C-alpha positions in Angstrom: -0.6 -8.7 7.3 -2.4 -10.6 4.5 -2.5 -9.2 0.9 -5.5 -10.1 -1.3 -5.5 -9.3 -5.0 -8.9 -9.1 -6.7 -9.5 -8.6 -10.4 -13.0 -7.1 -10.9 -15.2 -5.7 -13.6 -14.9 -2.0 -13.6 -18.5 -1.2 -12.6 -20.0 1.4 -10.3 -20.5 -0.1 -6.8 -18.1 -3.0 -7.1 -15.7 -1.5 -4.6 -18.5 -0.8 -2.1 -19.7 -4.4 -2.4 -16.3 -5.8 -1.7 -15.7 -3.4 1.2 -19.0 -4.4 2.7 -18.0 -8.1 2.7 -15.1 -7.1 5.0 -17.3 -4.9 7.2 -20.0 -7.5 7.6 -17.4 -10.0 8.9 -15.9 -7.3 11.2 -12.6 -7.3 9.3 -10.7 -4.0 9.2 -9.1 -3.0 5.9 -5.5 -1.7 6.6 -4.9 -0.5 3.0 -6.8 -0.6 -0.3 -5.4 0.3 -3.7 -7.4 0.2 -6.9 -5.9 0.5 -10.3 -6.5 0.0 -14.0 -5.2 -3.1 -15.8 -4.3 -3.6 -19.4 -8.0 -4.2 -20.0 -10.0 -1.0 -19.4 -13.0 -3.0 -18.3 -11.1 -4.7 -15.5 -9.6 -3.2 -12.3 -7.2 -4.6 -9.7 -8.0 -4.2 -6.1 -5.2 -4.9 -3.6 -6.4 -5.2 0.0 -4.3 -5.7 3.1 -5.8 -6.8 6.4 -4.9 -8.6 9.6 -6.5 -11.9 9.0 -5.9 -15.5 10.1 -5.9 -18.5 7.7 -9.6 -19.3 8.3 -10.7 -15.7 7.8 -8.7 -15.4 4.5 -10.3 -18.6 3.3 -13.8 -17.4 4.2 -13.3 -14.0 2.7 -12.0 -15.4 -0.6 -14.9 -17.8 -0.8 -17.4 -15.1 -0.2 -15.7 -12.6 -2.6 -15.6 -15.2 -5.4 -19.4 -15.4 -5.3 -19.7 -11.7 -6.4 -20.7 -11.5 -10.0 -18.1 -8.8 -10.8 -15.1 -10.7 -9.4 -13.0 -12.3 -12.2 -10.1 -13.6 -10.1 -9.0 -13.5 -6.4 -5.8 -14.7 -4.9 -3.7 -14.1 -1.8 -0.3 -12.7 -2.6 2.7 -13.9 -0.6 6.0 -12.0 -0.2 7.9 -15.1 -1.3 6.1 -15.4 -4.7 4.9 -11.9 -5.4 6.2 -8.4 -5.9 4.7 -6.1 -3.3 5.3 -2.4 -3.3 4.2 0.8 -1.6 4.8 4.5 -2.1 5.2 7.0 0.7 5.6 10.8 0.8 7.0 12.2 4.0 7.4 15.8 5.0 10.2 16.6 7.4 11.1 19.9 9.1 14.6 20.9 8.0 17.2 23.5 8.8 20.8 24.1 7.6 22.0 21.7 10.4 20.0 18.6 9.4 19.2 18.9 5.7 22.2 17.1 4.4 21.9 14.3 7.1 18.2 13.7 6.1 19.2 13.7 2.4 21.9 11.1 3.1 19.5 8.8 4.9 17.0 9.2 2.0 19.8 8.3 -0.4 20.6 5.1 1.4 17.0 4.0 1.2 16.6 5.1 -2.4 14.4 8.1 -1.5 14.0 11.1 -3.7 13.6 14.7 -2.7 10.4 15.9 -4.5 10.0 19.2 -2.8 12.4 21.5 -0.8 11.8 24.7 1.0 13.9 26.5 3.6 11.7 25.0 6.4 10.8 21.5 5.1 11.5 18.7 2.7 9.2 16.2 1.1 10.7 12.8 0.2 9.3 10.1 -1.9 10.1 6.4 -1.3 9.0 3.3 -3.1 9.6 -0.2 -1.8 8.4 -3.1 0.3 6.3 -2.2 3.3 9.1 -3.3 5.6 11.5 -0.9 3.9 9.1 2.0 4.3 8.7 1.1 8.0 12.5 1.0 8.5 12.8 4.4 6.7 10.3 6.0 9.0 12.1 4.6 12.0 15.4 6.1 10.8 13.8 9.5 10.7 12.3 9.3 14.2 15.0 11.7 15.6 13.8 14.4 13.2 10.5 16.4 13.1 8.2 14.5 10.8 5.4 17.0 9.9 3.3 14.5 8.0 3.4 11.4 5.8 1.1 9.4 3.6 1.3 5.9 2.3 -0.4 4.6 -0.8 -1.0 1.1 0.7 0.4 -2.1 -0.8 0.0 -3.0 -4.4 1.3 -6.3 -5.8 1.4 -8.9 -8.4 2.2 -12.6 -8.4 5.5 -13.5 -10.1 4.1 -16.5 -12.0 
C-alpha cells in the first residue's frame, strides 16, 4: 500500500480531477480521506493505492501539474504518522460480551454503543493494528464494520 498526501486549494471539482487522474491510469484508490487544514482555503487529501515505484512517480508528476495542487508527497510509515479509525458492530450475548470487551481493551478499543444484542466498538490506530483487531474478532459474529481510510502526516 502506498500513501500519498496532497495539499490542494479547497475548490469545487478538485477531488474529481485528482480521482480522474487515478482512473485514467487504471489505478484503483483503496482509501481516500479529505480534511480541512489550519488554512480554510486548503484541504489535505490522503490517498492509498496499490502502486509500484514507477506508478507512484508518474502519478505524483501528473498530479503536481494540476493548478489546485499546492504540495504532494508520498508518506512512509518510517517517517510519518499514519492512522485510521474503525467502527465495528459485533453480535453479543451474556456469554461473550466480557470477552469481546477484554479484546477491545487490549487494542485500545472503546465501546461506543451497547445493546442486549450488539456492541459497537471504535478503534484508532495504524492500519496493521486495525487488521490485527479484526482478525482477533473472527471467532465472533461481526455484523458490520467501516473504516475511515488512512490519514497521515510527515513527522518532519
